[in-house]
C-alpha positions as YAML, in Angstrom:
chain: A
units: angstrom
residues:
- id: 1
  name: MET
  ca: [-92.98, 4.42, 5.89]
- id: 2
  name: LEU
  ca: [-91.92, 0.91, 8.89]
- id: 3
  name: ARG
  ca: [-90.89, -1.48, 5.68]
- id: 4
  name: THR
  ca: [-87.46, 0.48, 4.95]
- id: 5
  name: LEU
  ca: [-86.63, 0.03, 8.01]
- id: 6
  name: PRO
  ca: [-84.78, -3.15, 8.36]
- id: 7
  name: LEU
  ca: [-83.30, -2.74, 5.36]
- id: 8
  name: LEU
  ca: [-81.80, 0.49, 6.47]
- id: 9
  name: ALA
  ca: [-80.60, -1.12, 9.23]
- id: 10
  name: LEU
  ca: [-79.10, -4.15, 7.13]
- id: 11
  name: VAL
  ca: [-77.13, -1.90, 5.15]
- id: 12
  name: SER
  ca: [-76.01, -0.09, 8.01]
- id: 13
  name: LEU
  ca: [-74.54, -3.43, 9.43]
- id: 14
  name: PRO
  ca: [-71.26, -3.53, 7.08]
- id: 15
  name: LEU
  ca: [-70.14, -0.34, 8.14]
- id: 16
  name: TRP
  ca: [-70.47, -0.40, 11.88]
- id: 17
  name: LEU
  ca: [-68.72, -3.80, 11.39]
- id: 18
  name: SER
  ca: [-65.79, -2.22, 9.86]
- id: 19
  name: GLY
  ca: [-65.57, 0.76, 12.28]
- id: 20
  name: CYS
  ca: [-65.16, -1.69, 14.86]
- id: 21
  name: SER
  ca: [-62.93, -3.44, 13.28]
- id: 22
  name: ASP
  ca: [-58.89, -3.79, 15.75]
- id: 23
  name: PRO
  ca: [-56.16, -1.88, 14.25]
- id: 24
  name: ALA
  ca: [-52.90, -2.81, 15.91]
- id: 25
  name: ALA
  ca: [-54.06, -5.80, 13.40]
- id: 26
  name: ALA
  ca: [-54.32, -3.77, 10.31]
- id: 27
  name: ASN
  ca: [-50.23, -2.37, 11.46]
- id: 28
  name: SER
  ca: [-49.03, -5.55, 11.91]
- id: 29
  name: ASN
  ca: [-49.70, -6.70, 8.48]
- id: 30
  name: ALA
  ca: [-48.38, -3.08, 7.03]
- id: 31
  name: GLU
  ca: [-45.30, -3.86, 9.14]
- id: 32
  name: LYS
  ca: [-44.36, -7.65, 8.50]
- id: 33
  name: PRO
  ca: [-40.38, -8.21, 8.23]
- id: 34
  name: ARG
  ca: [-39.18, -8.73, 5.23]
- id: 35
  name: ALA
  ca: [-37.74, -12.09, 4.66]
- id: 36
  name: VAL
  ca: [-34.27, -11.51, 3.38]
- id: 37
  name: LEU
  ca: [-31.13, -14.27, 2.95]
- id: 38
  name: THR
  ca: [-28.02, -13.47, 5.26]
- id: 39
  name: GLN
  ca: [-23.89, -14.73, 6.23]
- id: 40
  name: ALA
  ca: [-21.66, -14.08, 7.91]
- id: 41
  name: LEU
  ca: [-18.81, -11.72, 6.75]
- id: 42
  name: GLN
  ca: [-15.69, -13.71, 5.70]
- id: 43
  name: PRO
  ca: [-11.80, -11.88, 5.44]
- id: 44
  name: ALA
  ca: [-10.23, -12.23, 1.77]
- id: 45
  name: GLY
  ca: [-7.39, -15.22, 1.30]
- id: 46
  name: GLN
  ca: [-4.51, -14.26, 0.10]
- id: 47
  name: GLN
  ca: [-3.69, -12.67, -3.25]
- id: 48
  name: GLN
  ca: [-1.42, -12.77, -5.56]
- id: 49
  name: LEU
  ca: [0.06, -10.48, -7.57]
- id: 50
  name: VAL
  ca: [0.87, -11.45, -11.52]
- id: 51
  name: LEU
  ca: [3.89, -8.91, -12.95]
- id: 52
  name: THR
  ca: [7.04, -8.42, -15.73]
- id: 53
  name: GLY
  ca: [10.54, -9.01, -14.16]
- id: 54
  name: VAL
  ca: [13.38, -8.03, -15.49]
- id: 55
  name: VAL
  ca: [16.89, -9.53, -14.11]
- id: 56
  name: LYS
  ca: [18.93, -7.22, -12.81]
- id: 57
  name: ALA
  ca: [22.79, -6.31, -11.37]
- id: 58
  name: ARG
  ca: [22.72, -5.44, -7.63]
- id: 59
  name: ASN
  ca: [25.95, -3.06, -8.92]
- id: 60
  name: GLU
  ca: [25.88, -0.95, -12.09]
- id: 61
  name: VAL
  ca: [28.83, 1.39, -12.06]
- id: 62
  name: PRO
  ca: [28.70, 3.76, -14.98]
- id: 63
  name: VAL
  ca: [32.26, 4.12, -17.58]
- id: 64
  name: ALA
  ca: [33.17, 6.75, -18.34]
- id: 65
  name: PHE
  ca: [36.67, 8.78, -19.09]
- id: 66
  name: GLN
  ca: [38.29, 10.43, -16.31]
- id: 67
  name: VAL
  ca: [40.07, 13.35, -19.36]
- id: 68
  name: SER
  ca: [38.42, 14.51, -22.78]
- id: 69
  name: GLY
  ca: [39.21, 13.35, -25.95]
- id: 70
  name: ARG
  ca: [37.61, 12.48, -28.97]
- id: 71
  name: ILE
  ca: [36.86, 8.45, -28.63]
- id: 72
  name: ALA
  ca: [39.30, 6.44, -30.66]
- id: 73
  name: GLU
  ca: [37.89, 2.93, -30.87]
- id: 74
  name: ARG
  ca: [35.50, 0.82, -28.62]
- id: 75
  name: LEU
  ca: [36.72, -2.88, -28.11]
- id: 76
  name: VAL
  ca: [34.35, -4.32, -26.07]
- id: 77
  name: GLU
  ca: [29.86, -4.48, -26.66]
- id: 78
  name: ALA
  ca: [26.80, -4.86, -24.85]
- id: 79
  name: GLY
  ca: [26.42, -8.30, -23.27]
- id: 80
  name: GLN
  ca: [29.56, -9.15, -23.57]
- id: 81
  name: ARG
  ca: [31.11, -10.20, -19.83]
- id: 82
  name: VAL
  ca: [34.94, -7.99, -18.80]
- id: 83
  name: GLU
  ca: [37.64, -9.20, -16.54]
- id: 84
  name: GLN
  ca: [39.89, -6.38, -14.20]
- id: 85
  name: GLY
  ca: [41.79, -3.97, -16.17]
- id: 86
  name: GLN
  ca: [40.41, -5.39, -19.32]
- id: 87
  name: LEU
  ca: [40.89, -2.85, -21.82]
- id: 88
  name: LEU
  ca: [37.13, -1.28, -23.07]
- id: 89
  name: TYR
  ca: [37.49, 2.53, -25.27]
- id: 90
  name: LYS
  ca: [40.43, 4.70, -26.10]
- id: 91
  name: LEU
  ca: [40.83, 8.27, -26.84]
- id: 92
  name: ASP
  ca: [42.72, 10.28, -29.62]
- id: 93
  name: PRO
  ca: [46.50, 10.53, -27.71]
- id: 94
  name: LYS
  ca: [47.05, 13.52, -29.56]
- id: 95
  name: ASP
  ca: [45.25, 16.25, -27.54]
- id: 96
  name: LEU
  ca: [46.49, 14.54, -24.69]
- id: 97
  name: ALA
  ca: [50.29, 13.97, -25.54]
- id: 98
  name: GLU
  ca: [50.59, 17.64, -27.44]
- id: 99
  name: SER
  ca: [50.01, 19.02, -23.62]
- id: 100
  name: VAL
  ca: [52.47, 16.71, -22.10]
- id: 101
  name: ARG
  ca: [54.59, 18.00, -24.26]
- id: 102
  name: VAL
  ca: [54.26, 22.06, -23.38]
- id: 103
  name: ALA
  ca: [53.94, 20.71, -19.73]
- id: 104
  name: LYS
  ca: [57.41, 20.06, -20.26]
- id: 105
  name: ALA
  ca: [58.28, 22.98, -21.78]
- id: 106
  name: ALA
  ca: [57.53, 24.76, -19.27]
- id: 107
  name: GLN
  ca: [58.84, 22.70, -16.94]
- id: 108
  name: ALA
  ca: [62.47, 23.32, -18.76]
- id: 109
  name: ALA
  ca: [62.21, 27.49, -18.22]
- id: 110
  name: ALA
  ca: [61.14, 27.08, -14.87]
- id: 111
  name: LYS
  ca: [63.72, 24.98, -13.88]
- id: 112
  name: ALA
  ca: [66.22, 27.48, -15.64]
- id: 113
  name: SER
  ca: [64.95, 30.33, -14.41]
- id: 114
  name: LEU
  ca: [65.56, 28.77, -10.34]
- id: 115
  name: GLU
  ca: [68.87, 28.08, -12.03]
- id: 116
  name: THR
  ca: [69.35, 31.12, -13.16]
- id: 117
  name: VAL
  ca: [67.85, 32.91, -9.89]
- id: 118
  name: ARG
  ca: [69.71, 30.04, -7.91]
- id: 119
  name: ALA
  ca: [72.88, 32.14, -9.84]
- id: 120
  name: GLU
  ca: [71.70, 35.25, -8.55]
- id: 121
  name: LYS
  ca: [71.57, 35.19, -5.71]
- id: 122
  name: HIS
  ca: [75.25, 33.34, -5.06]
- id: 123
  name: ARG
  ca: [76.31, 36.21, -6.77]
- id: 124
  name: THR
  ca: [74.70, 39.11, -4.50]
- id: 125
  name: ALA
  ca: [75.59, 36.92, -1.51]
- id: 126
  name: GLN
  ca: [79.47, 37.16, -2.11]
- id: 127
  name: LEU
  ca: [78.33, 41.36, -2.83]
- id: 128
  name: ILE
  ca: [77.23, 41.46, 0.39]
- id: 129
  name: LYS
  ca: [80.22, 40.21, 2.31]
- id: 130
  name: GLN
  ca: [82.55, 42.77, 0.37]
- id: 131
  name: ARG
  ca: [79.70, 45.31, 1.20]
- id: 132
  name: PHE
  ca: [79.42, 46.40, -2.66]
- id: 133
  name: VAL
  ca: [75.41, 45.73, -1.96]
- id: 134
  name: SER
  ca: [73.31, 46.58, 0.56]
- id: 135
  name: GLU
  ca: [70.97, 43.47, 2.53]
- id: 136
  name: GLN
  ca: [67.64, 44.95, 0.60]
- id: 137
  name: SER
  ca: [69.23, 43.60, -2.86]
- id: 138
  name: SER
  ca: [69.69, 40.16, -0.20]
- id: 139
  name: GLU
  ca: [66.14, 40.38, 0.35]
- id: 140
  name: GLN
  ca: [65.01, 41.30, -3.39]
- id: 141
  name: VAL
  ca: [67.12, 38.14, -4.63]
- id: 142
  name: GLU
  ca: [65.37, 35.63, -2.04]
- id: 143
  name: LEU
  ca: [62.00, 36.87, -3.24]
- id: 144
  name: ARG
  ca: [62.41, 36.11, -7.38]
- id: 145
  name: TYR
  ca: [64.84, 32.80, -5.94]
- id: 146
  name: ASN
  ca: [61.34, 31.21, -3.85]
- id: 147
  name: GLU
  ca: [58.92, 32.68, -6.44]
- id: 148
  name: ALA
  ca: [60.83, 30.60, -9.16]
- id: 149
  name: LYS
  ca: [60.82, 27.52, -7.20]
- id: 150
  name: ALA
  ca: [57.13, 27.45, -6.80]
- id: 151
  name: ASN
  ca: [56.50, 28.38, -10.23]
- id: 152
  name: LEU
  ca: [59.25, 25.12, -10.92]
- id: 153
  name: ASP
  ca: [57.15, 23.24, -8.69]
- id: 154
  name: ARG
  ca: [53.78, 24.41, -10.21]
- id: 155
  name: ALA
  ca: [55.30, 22.73, -14.38]
- id: 156
  name: ASN
  ca: [55.92, 19.59, -12.04]
- id: 157
  name: ALA
  ca: [52.58, 19.63, -10.93]
- id: 158
  name: GLN
  ca: [51.44, 20.15, -14.54]
- id: 159
  name: LEU
  ca: [53.82, 17.62, -15.96]
- id: 160
  name: GLN
  ca: [52.50, 15.26, -13.61]
- id: 161
  name: GLN
  ca: [48.70, 16.03, -14.32]
- id: 162
  name: ALA
  ca: [49.72, 16.25, -18.10]
- id: 163
  name: GLU
  ca: [50.92, 12.27, -18.08]
- id: 164
  name: HIS
  ca: [48.01, 10.98, -16.43]
- id: 165
  name: GLY
  ca: [45.90, 12.26, -18.55]
- id: 166
  name: LEU
  ca: [47.30, 10.82, -21.55]
- id: 167
  name: ASN
  ca: [47.53, 7.45, -19.36]
- id: 168
  name: TYR
  ca: [43.70, 7.61, -18.70]
- id: 169
  name: ALA
  ca: [43.16, 7.72, -23.09]
- id: 170
  name: ASN
  ca: [43.00, 4.11, -22.83]
- id: 171
  name: LEU
  ca: [39.71, 3.39, -19.45]
- id: 172
  name: THR
  ca: [39.71, -0.19, -18.41]
- id: 173
  name: ALA
  ca: [37.40, -2.79, -16.34]
- id: 174
  name: GLY
  ca: [37.42, -1.31, -12.55]
- id: 175
  name: SER
  ca: [36.32, -5.22, -11.75]
- id: 176
  name: ALA
  ca: [34.59, -8.33, -13.32]
- id: 177
  name: GLY
  ca: [31.39, -7.73, -15.56]
- id: 178
  name: ILE
  ca: [28.91, -7.65, -18.29]
- id: 179
  name: ILE
  ca: [28.93, -3.80, -20.30]
- id: 180
  name: THR
  ca: [25.75, -2.86, -20.93]
- id: 181
  name: ASP
  ca: [23.42, 0.47, -21.78]
- id: 182
  name: ILE
  ca: [26.37, 1.20, -24.69]
- id: 183
  name: SER
  ca: [25.91, 5.33, -25.36]
- id: 184
  name: ALA
  ca: [28.82, 6.27, -27.52]
- id: 185
  name: GLU
  ca: [30.80, 5.62, -30.71]
- id: 186
  name: PRO
  ca: [34.00, 6.18, -32.09]
- id: 187
  name: GLY
  ca: [34.83, 9.59, -33.59]
- id: 188
  name: GLN
  ca: [32.69, 10.88, -30.61]
- id: 189
  name: VAL
  ca: [33.39, 14.22, -28.35]
- id: 190
  name: VAL
  ca: [33.11, 12.99, -24.91]
- id: 191
  name: SER
  ca: [33.95, 15.27, -21.75]
- id: 192
  name: ALA
  ca: [35.35, 14.00, -18.36]
- id: 193
  name: GLY
  ca: [33.35, 11.98, -16.28]
- id: 194
  name: GLN
  ca: [30.60, 11.83, -19.61]
- id: 195
  name: ARG
  ca: [28.46, 7.93, -19.16]
- id: 196
  name: LEU
  ca: [29.79, 5.89, -21.93]
- id: 197
  name: ALA
  ca: [27.72, 1.93, -21.08]
- id: 198
  name: ALA
  ca: [27.71, 0.58, -17.84]
- id: 199
  name: LEU
  ca: [29.22, -2.21, -15.93]
- id: 200
  name: ALA
  ca: [27.63, -4.76, -15.08]
- id: 201
  name: SER
  ca: [28.67, -7.14, -11.34]
- id: 202
  name: ALA
  ca: [27.82, -10.72, -12.23]
- id: 203
  name: GLN
  ca: [28.03, -11.98, -9.28]
- id: 204
  name: GLN
  ca: [25.01, -11.29, -7.54]
- id: 205
  name: SER
  ca: [21.53, -10.40, -9.74]
- id: 206
  name: GLU
  ca: [18.59, -9.21, -9.38]
- id: 207
  name: ILE
  ca: [14.36, -8.67, -9.79]
- id: 208
  name: GLU
  ca: [13.54, -5.22, -10.95]
- id: 209
  name: VAL
  ca: [9.51, -5.19, -10.85]
- id: 210
  name: GLN
  ca: [7.32, -2.20, -11.72]
- id: 211
  name: LEU
  ca: [4.17, -1.96, -9.36]
- id: 212
  name: PRO
  ca: [0.80, -0.91, -9.29]
- id: 213
  name: GLU
  ca: [1.67, 3.18, -7.65]
- id: 214
  name: HIS
  ca: [-1.28, 2.40, -4.92]
- id: 215
  name: ILE
  ca: [0.11, -1.43, -3.65]
- id: 216
  name: THR
  ca: [2.62, -0.87, -1.50]
- id: 217
  name: PRO
  ca: [6.08, -3.24, -2.32]
- id: 218
  name: PRO
  ca: [4.97, -7.01, -0.62]
- id: 219
  name: THR
  ca: [8.12, -8.36, 1.64]
- id: 220
  name: GLN
  ca: [7.83, -11.88, -0.45]
- id: 221
  name: GLY
  ca: [7.25, -13.49, -3.80]
- id: 222
  name: THR
  ca: [8.27, -16.16, -5.76]
- id: 223
  name: VAL
  ca: [10.22, -16.40, -9.65]
- id: 224
  name: LEU
  ca: [9.73, -19.32, -11.35]
- id: 225
  name: PHE
  ca: [13.21, -20.16, -13.41]
- id: 226
  name: GLY
  ca: [13.32, -23.14, -15.10]
- id: 227
  name: SER
  ca: [12.01, -25.74, -13.00]
- id: 228
  name: GLU
  ca: [12.87, -23.64, -9.87]
- id: 229
  name: ASN
  ca: [10.79, -21.49, -7.36]
- id: 230
  name: LEU
  ca: [13.46, -18.56, -6.24]
- id: 231
  name: THR
  ca: [12.35, -16.68, -2.78]
- id: 232
  name: LEU
  ca: [11.98, -13.26, -3.78]
- id: 233
  name: THR
  ca: [12.40, -10.56, -0.92]
- id: 234
  name: LEU
  ca: [12.01, -7.38, -1.00]
- id: 235
  name: ARG
  ca: [15.87, -5.12, -0.61]
- id: 236
  name: SER
  ca: [14.30, -1.81, -1.87]
- id: 237
  name: ALA
  ca: [11.62, 0.25, -3.85]
- id: 238
  name: ALA
  ca: [11.24, 3.86, -4.99]
- id: 239
  name: GLY
  ca: [10.17, 6.07, -2.24]
- id: 240
  name: SER
  ca: [7.07, 7.15, -4.77]
- id: 241
  name: ALA
  ca: [5.68, 6.72, -7.87]
- id: 242
  name: ASP
  ca: [7.24, 7.40, -11.31]
- id: 243
  name: SER
  ca: [5.32, 10.98, -12.68]
- id: 244
  name: ALA
  ca: [5.28, 9.27, -16.00]
- id: 245
  name: SER
  ca: [4.54, 6.26, -15.81]
- id: 246
  name: LEU
  ca: [2.44, 5.67, -12.49]
- id: 247
  name: THR
  ca: [4.66, 2.79, -11.07]
- id: 248
  name: ARG
  ca: [6.74, 2.32, -8.66]
- id: 249
  name: GLN
  ca: [9.78, 0.55, -9.02]
- id: 250
  name: ALA
  ca: [10.71, -2.40, -5.89]
- id: 251
  name: ARG
  ca: [13.92, -4.62, -6.25]
- id: 252
  name: TYR
  ca: [14.28, -8.37, -4.72]
- id: 253
  name: SER
  ca: [16.62, -10.36, -4.27]
- id: 254
  name: LEU
  ca: [17.31, -13.97, -4.79]
- id: 255
  name: SER
  ca: [17.71, -17.02, -2.90]
- id: 256
  name: SER
  ca: [20.28, -18.47, -5.02]
- id: 257
  name: GLN
  ca: [22.66, -17.83, -7.59]
- id: 258
  name: PRO
  ca: [21.55, -19.57, -11.04]
- id: 259
  name: ALA
  ca: [24.91, -19.51, -13.23]
- id: 260
  name: GLU
  ca: [22.24, -19.81, -16.00]
- id: 261
  name: LEU
  ca: [20.38, -16.10, -14.45]
- id: 262
  name: ALA
  ca: [21.59, -13.86, -17.54]
- id: 263
  name: LEU
  ca: [21.12, -10.19, -16.79]
- id: 264
  name: GLY
  ca: [18.10, -8.47, -18.69]
- id: 265
  name: ARG
  ca: [16.02, -11.30, -19.10]
- id: 266
  name: VAL
  ca: [12.37, -11.47, -18.57]
- id: 267
  name: LEU
  ca: [10.37, -13.62, -15.89]
- id: 268
  name: GLN
  ca: [7.39, -14.11, -14.25]
- id: 269
  name: VAL
  ca: [7.05, -12.36, -10.36]
- id: 270
  name: GLN
  ca: [4.38, -13.36, -8.13]
- id: 271
  name: LEU
  ca: [4.23, -11.71, -5.68]
- id: 272
  name: GLN
  ca: [2.52, -12.65, -1.97]
- id: 273
  name: LEU
  ca: [0.04, -9.40, -1.62]
- id: 274
  name: PRO
  ca: [-0.79, -8.36, 2.60]
- id: 275
  name: VAL
  ca: [-4.02, -9.15, 3.15]
- id: 276
  name: SER
  ca: [-6.35, -6.27, 5.56]
- id: 277
  name: ALA
  ca: [-8.31, -7.80, 8.59]
- id: 278
  name: GLN
  ca: [-11.04, -5.57, 7.19]
- id: 279
  name: GLN
  ca: [-10.66, -6.78, 3.44]
- id: 280
  name: VAL
  ca: [-13.64, -8.83, 3.35]
- id: 281
  name: GLN
  ca: [-15.23, -11.23, 0.21]
- id: 282
  name: VAL
  ca: [-19.28, -10.46, -0.85]
- id: 283
  name: PRO
  ca: [-21.64, -11.78, -3.11]
- id: 284
  name: LEU
  ca: [-21.69, -9.42, -6.20]
- id: 285
  name: GLY
  ca: [-25.72, -9.22, -4.34]
- id: 286
  name: ALA
  ca: [-25.01, -8.23, -1.46]
- id: 287
  name: LEU
  ca: [-23.67, -4.10, -2.93]
- id: 288
  name: ASP
  ca: [-26.16, -2.04, -3.26]
- id: 289
  name: GLU
  ca: [-25.14, 0.95, -5.18]
- id: 290
  name: ARG
  ca: [-27.48, 3.37, -4.97]
- id: 291
  name: GLY
  ca: [-26.07, 5.89, -3.10]
- id: 292
  name: ALA
  ca: [-23.09, 7.90, -3.21]
- id: 293
  name: GLN
  ca: [-21.04, 5.00, -2.01]
- id: 294
  name: PRO
  ca: [-21.20, 1.52, -2.04]
- id: 295
  name: GLN
  ca: [-22.90, -0.27, 0.77]
- id: 296
  name: LEU
  ca: [-23.64, -3.25, 2.73]
- id: 297
  name: TRP
  ca: [-26.61, -4.53, 4.84]
- id: 298
  name: GLN
  ca: [-26.32, -5.32, 8.21]
- id: 299
  name: VAL
  ca: [-28.41, -7.58, 10.50]
- id: 300
  name: VAL
  ca: [-28.64, -5.07, 13.94]
- id: 301
  name: ASP
  ca: [-31.95, -6.36, 15.80]
- id: 302
  name: GLY
  ca: [-33.89, -8.13, 13.46]
- id: 303
  name: LYS
  ca: [-34.14, -4.39, 11.76]
- id: 304
  name: ALA
  ca: [-31.52, -3.38, 8.43]
- id: 305
  name: GLN
  ca: [-28.77, -1.36, 8.60]
- id: 306
  name: PRO
  ca: [-26.72, 0.14, 5.75]
- id: 307
  name: SER
  ca: [-23.09, 0.72, 6.27]
- id: 308
  name: ALA
  ca: [-20.47, 1.97, 3.38]
- id: 309
  name: VAL
  ca: [-17.06, 0.05, 2.28]
- id: 310
  name: THR
  ca: [-14.74, 0.66, -0.67]
- id: 311
  name: VAL
  ca: [-14.79, -1.85, -3.21]
- id: 312
  name: LEU
  ca: [-11.06, -3.01, -4.47]
- id: 313
  name: LYS
  ca: [-11.95, -6.21, -6.59]
- id: 314
  name: LEU
  ca: [-14.78, -7.69, -8.83]
- id: 315
  name: ASP
  ca: [-14.14, -11.41, -9.37]
- id: 316
  name: GLY
  ca: [-17.17, -13.19, -11.68]
- id: 317
  name: GLU
  ca: [-19.91, -13.24, -8.95]
- id: 318
  name: PHE
  ca: [-18.05, -11.83, -5.86]
- id: 319
  name: ALA
  ca: [-16.41, -8.65, -4.66]
- id: 320
  name: THR
  ca: [-13.51, -7.80, -2.52]
- id: 321
  name: VAL
  ca: [-14.16, -4.82, -0.30]
- id: 322
  name: GLN
  ca: [-13.02, -2.66, 2.49]
- id: 323
  name: THR
  ca: [-15.53, -2.45, 5.01]
- id: 324
  name: SER
  ca: [-15.44, -1.38, 8.75]
- id: 325
  name: LEU
  ca: [-17.86, -3.96, 9.66]
- id: 326
  name: PRO
  ca: [-16.26, -7.15, 11.95]
- id: 327
  name: ALA
  ca: [-15.68, -9.86, 10.61]
- id: 328
  name: GLY
  ca: [-18.50, -12.59, 11.46]
- id: 329
  name: SER
  ca: [-21.10, -9.46, 11.40]
- id: 330
  name: LYS
  ca: [-24.31, -11.08, 9.57]
- id: 331
  name: ILE
  ca: [-25.00, -9.23, 6.08]
- id: 332
  name: ILE
  ca: [-28.05, -9.39, 3.63]
- id: 333
  name: THR
  ca: [-27.19, -10.86, 0.39]
- id: 334
  name: LEU
  ca: [-29.71, -10.64, -1.94]
- id: 335
  name: GLY
  ca: [-32.65, -7.90, -2.84]
- id: 336
  name: THR
  ca: [-30.97, -5.20, -0.45]
- id: 337
  name: HIS
  ca: [-32.03, -2.78, -3.27]
- id: 338
  name: LEU
  ca: [-35.44, -2.24, -1.76]
- id: 339
  name: LEU
  ca: [-34.56, -1.60, 1.76]
- id: 340
  name: SER
  ca: [-34.42, 1.40, 3.62]
- id: 341
  name: SER
  ca: [-32.36, 2.60, 6.57]
- id: 342
  name: GLY
  ca: [-34.05, 0.90, 9.90]
- id: 343
  name: MET
  ca: [-36.27, -1.86, 7.88]
- id: 344
  name: ALA
  ca: [-37.65, -4.67, 10.27]
- id: 345
  name: VAL
  ca: [-36.80, -7.45, 8.45]
- id: 346
  name: GLN
  ca: [-35.82, -11.80, 9.29]
- id: 347
  name: GLU
  ca: [-33.68, -14.13, 8.47]
- id: 348
  name: LEU
  ca: [-33.47, -17.28, 6.48]
- id: 349
  name: GLN
  ca: [-30.26, -18.72, 6.20]
- id: 350
  name: PRO
  ca: [-29.46, -20.32, 2.93]
...
C-alpha cells in the first residue's frame, strides 16, 4: 500500500501543473491579430466614353405645302443641295384654279349686287326729296347697301385667298440647304402643313449621340475627322431618356466646320466623363460580396471594419467603386472573405 503512493503522486503532478498554467497566455494565442495586406485608396483616373455620333444640321425646317392637294411633281432628291427659292414640289393646279374661277364669279356677283343697291339708293334719295317715300325707306335701302358692300369685300378677300392658294401650288426652298427625309411622292394627296421632307441648313453642323440613360451628358469631348481632332462642346440634351431605346439624346457643337463634313456621316466620338471624388479603383481581391451589398474592409485602430460600396466598373484585375471612404484610407486587399467586423488585424505592406 505504501509503495503505490509515490506512483499516484507522479501521475497527479502533470494534472496539477496544467491546472496552474497562465490563462492570459492561452487567450493571447487565441486573439493573435490576422496578418493582412493593405493599400491606400486612390481616386479613379479620367474616364472616356466612346460612342457613335451622327453629323446633323443644327436647324432643320420641315418642308410642307400651305394648301391641300395632289402632288404633281417632285423636283428634288434626298441629300440634294438646294438654293433659296429653288422649286421643290408642285401640286396639281386644277382644283386650285377652279377655286379661283369660283371666287371671281362670286366677286362679279357681289359687284353687280352692290351696283344695283347703289342705284336703288340714288333713286330713293330722289323720291325722298320729292316726298314720294318716307325716311324709313331710305334706312332700309342704306342697310341693303352696306350689306352688299360687305359681301363685295368678302368676295374680294376670297378671290385673293384663292389666288394665293394657286401660287402656293409651287413649293420653293425658303433658304439654302440640303434636302433630307423625303416622305412624299407624286400622286400622293397631302394636307396643308403635312411634312414632305426636311430642309437642313448646311451652314452649321453638329454631332448627335445617344447616351446610356444613367450617364449625365459630359460637357466636353472630341471627334476624329480625317487626321484632325475636333473639339466638341455640349449644346443641348434631352431632359429624360427615350422609353423605347433607353438612351438619352445629346447634341454637341463643333469647334470648326470642315467643308467635307457631310450631313448624315457617322463618326467616332470620345466624351470625357466627369470623375467623382468618391470613385476609386481597387483590386478585385479587396471586394467582399458575402453580404447583401459589396463592401470593402478598412483598418481602424488595428481592427477590420466593413464599408458598403457600389461597383461601377470591372476591368481586368481592378474594379471602380463608389464609396464614402475618403481618399488615402487603408483598405485590406486580400483575404477579405475571412474577416469579421472588429477582428484584430496586423498590416503588412506589399
